[in-house]
N, C-alpha and C positions, 0 to 999 in steps of 0.2 A: 397663833398657826395662819398661814396665809394656805388654803385649799378651798378647791368647790369640789359638789360631788357631779354625779349623774344621775339622771333617773328615768325610767321607763316603764308604764303602766297605761293603763286603761281605764276610761270613765266607767261608772255604771250607765245602764243601761235608760234612756229616757226617750221617749216618741220611737222608740222600736227601732235604736240605735247605737252603739258606740265611738267612743273617738279615742284615737291615739294620746297621750301625754307623754313627751319625751324634752329632754335638754340637758342642760347643765347649771345647776345652781350658780348664783353670783355670789363672791368672796363670802368667809365667815363675818359675822358683827359677833360682839361682847353682847351677852345677856346674862346676865348673873355670872355665876360659876360654871357657866357653859358659853354655848354661843349657838347664832341661828345664821339661816341665810333663806335669802330670798330665791321666789320660784317663780321666772314670768314667762309664760310661754303660750303659742299660740297652738291651739289641739290640730292634730289632724283634719283634712279637709271628708266632708261626707256629705253629701247631696247636698250641694249647693251650699254648703255654709261651715264654718268655724268657730271657736270658740278661744274665749282667753281664760288662761286659768293665774292665778297669782294672789299668792298667799307666801307667808314666813312658816318655814318649818318648825317644828319641836325642838327641844335644845338636843344635843347629841346623845347620843343612847349606844355604850360601850360594846363592842362584841370579844367572843371569846379569845381571840387571838390578838387581840392589843387596839384595834381599828374602832371604828364608830360610825353609825348610819344615822338618819335622821328622821323622825315619823313627818308625815303632814295628812293633812285632809283639809277641804276648801269646797268651793262650788266653782264652775267655771260662769264664765257671763251667761247672761241673758240672750239670746239669740234664734231665731227661727222658732218662736214659740216656746221655747225651755231652757233649760239649762242641764247640766251634769254635776254631779256630786265625784269627788277623787278620795281616796284614800288609800297611802302604803305606805313605802320608805324608799329614804334614797339607799344608791350605791353605797357600798361602804367605802371610808379612806381611812389613810394611815393615821395612827397616833403616832407623832412625831417628839424625839425628847427637846425639850428646852432646847439644848445648845445647837440641835440642829435645823432652829428657828429663825436664824440669823438673817435676814435677806441679804446683806452684805456680801455674806459667804459663799451665793450661790453662784455655779458657773454662768460665764458672761454666756448670751444669745449668739447662737453663730452668725455670720453676714455672709450674705449672698455677695462671692467676690465674682463672680459671672457678668455681672452690669455693665452694659457698656454706657462710659458716659459720651457726652455729644463733642468731645475735643479727642476722645478713644478711637482711630481709625486703624483698622486690622485688616 
């Protein structure tokens, strides 16, 4: 199933401060009987610096209402003399039945018909 998750969390405190870590995962990648996602983002900027956070999530954990989340944990890059630990879970994504996974059946994207071409004089 092609899908992504959003995430929004805080690093643990290091050097007397925290950073915001938020973004959208990469698309799902098969991993045994489940799947995982890559998370690669830059943290919020604070006190003249930011950090990179680049990890793979854990496998999907089903939620009671049929969706799923992914746990993640790791350490930011070492910048400005320190790094931060991060641990949380992604936001939920729906679990779709197999028949809804066919990409050929997805609706076409709307196109912008208001663009003027060079030869179009109005």
